[in-house]
C-alpha positions, 0 to 999 in steps of 0.5 A: 784647303779644299783645293788640296783635298781635290788634288789629293783625290786626283793623285789617287785616281785610276783614270788613264786620262787623269793620270797623264795630267797628274804626271805632268810637271805643271801639276806637280808645281800646283801640288807643291804650292798647295802643300805649303802651310796656310795662316789663319789669324796668325796660326800656321795650318797644315791639315783640315783638323788644324784648320777647324781648330784654328777657326774655332779658336778665332771664333771663341776669342772674339767678342761675339763668340766667346760665349760659344766656347761652352758649347763644346762641353754642352752639345745638348744645348744645340739639339734645337738646331739639329732638330728644329721641328719643335721651334717656330721659324721666327724663334729659330732665326732669331735664336741663332742671332741671339746665340751668335750675339748678332741682335741689334744694339747700340754697341753693335751698330757703332762698330760700323763707324756711324759718326756721332752715334751714342753707345749708351743704354736707352735706359739712361743706365750710363752703361754701353748698350751691349746685348749682355747689358740688355739681357742681364742687368738693364733696369728696363728689362728687370721684370722680363728677366724675372719672368724668363727665370720663372717660366723656366722654373715652372716648366721644370716643375711641371715636367718633374711632376709628370715623372712622379716627383712631389715638387715644392716651389719656393718653399720657405725654410727658416734658418738661425738668422733668416730663411732660404727659399730655393726655387724647387725641391723635387722629392721622390722615394724619400730623396730630395733634390734642391734645384735653383734656376739661374740665367747667367752671363757668358763664362759665369757658369762655373762661378754660379755653380760653385756659389749655389753648391756652397750655399745650399750645401752648407749644413745649416741650410741643408738641415733647414730644408729637411726640417721644412720638409718634415714640418709639412709631412714629407719624409726625406732620407737624402738631400742633394743640390743640383743648380740649373744654370743656363746662359742667356744664349740658351747654353746649359752648364754641362753639370746642369745638363747631366743633372737634368738627364739624371732626374729622368727628364728626356733630351726633348724636355731639356731642349724645351727648357733651353728654348724657354730661356732663349725665348725670354731673352728675345722678348727683352731687346724690343723692350729696350728699343721701345723705351728709347722711342718713348724717351725720344718723344717724351720731351716734345710733350713737355714743351709749352706752346708758344704764346 
């Protein structure tokens, strides 16, 4: 495709020497050959735009690139890549590896054909040790997942307070059968915004968004939150629900990104929140590896000494 572009530039040249080359019959054969369509993973491509689309579809249909499809609708999630000044070099490099699903796991190592290598998780979960398993469901990283969630929620609360919001963290709101406890309730000018933070797997953004909106949008739960606010002397005339959904790769759900900006937060603040999610994910892989080392050597300490 690049050769075709160069040939097109030669065809439009005004240089007399190059015009003689262009008018040669051999050059015409080269141009005809380069005009033939090329194939990218089974798709015929004729233009540069089609080439970009074909490679994009190929990436998004792969195991590693499936989660990157959401970036098309969430360009704000890539701001830290365009403006890396606020990112430590190590976090920047490993953040790209996380974004592209390139961090080392047993499933990924097994792709290279190492014979006899197990792909099961080091935590004896009975599940393949993929990156999404480590970062989203493995019992070894449970506490780290909670810490990742809490760091994002606390930072969001701190930034909202700077904008003049009164923020309640995990306010307990009794219901008819139990209680609800949203992560954050931000109040300003008698308007309350319920924010529940979720760090989700690839492709789960729409599902979790609908679940959160349905849960906190129910009349019973909305009235429970308003009653809880009134009980502590916070008058509210209007209540909205804005889930904050970020994938474990640091990709924000588009509606959540719009909601964050709508609350008055800057693009820089939103980027910092996404980087907190990325940093929390990067802390988990070493935990799983360290647990595997402990499990490897632990039986040696239990072997009795020979008599």
